[in-house]
Structure formats: C-alpha cells, structure tokens
Residue, then its C-alpha position, 0 to 999 in steps of 0.5 A: m970525086p971527079n966521077e961524081l962531078q962528071t955524072l952531075l954535069r953530063p946532062c948539062t954538057r950534052r945540051l950545050s955541046n954539038h957534035n956537028p963541026l959544020y955548025l961551028i964553021s957556019a956560025w963562025l962564017v956568019l959572024h966573020g962576014i958581019g965583022e968584015a962587012f963593017r971593018g972599014e967603017v969606024g964609029l958607033r953609027w954601025v953598031p945598031l945595024m950589026t946588032q940587028l943583023l945578029c938578032a935577025y940571024t938568031l931568029v932565022l936559026a930559031l925559026a929553022g930549028w922550030i920548023v925542022i922539029r915541028a914539020g919534020r917530026v924529028w922528036k916525037t912527043r910522049a903521049 
C-alpha cells in the first residue's frame, strides 16, 4: 500500500517541491524583511500596506518566471 500511495502522489509532490535551497532562503528573507519593517508599529492601519507588498512580491515573482520561461525558452513546447 505505501508504494501505491507514493506512486499516486509522485506527480503532485514533484510540482510542489523545489530542490533549490536558495529559493527558500530568498522567500524567507523577503517575508522576514516585510515583517521586520512593521514590527514596531502596532495597529491594523499597516495591514493593507503589508498585503500590498506581499501581492507585489508575488506578481514580480510570477512576471520573472514568465519572462524566464518565454524569453529564455527554458521549456520547449510540443509541436
């Protein structure tokens, strides 16, 4: 049974995992930096700004990935 479960989950885990440790470190540094920037401030007035920063970071990462894939021709499409 465990081998069958591993076989079923392998495609999902391959798409969710990343073997690059620098990705995890860079993501942690960005999130930690945003948290540290607002550490001294108390109140809900900074929540929208923090949310906007996280959304902007996500959009920049998505744009960078799109550029690398499309302009860099990292993955070739099947004809």
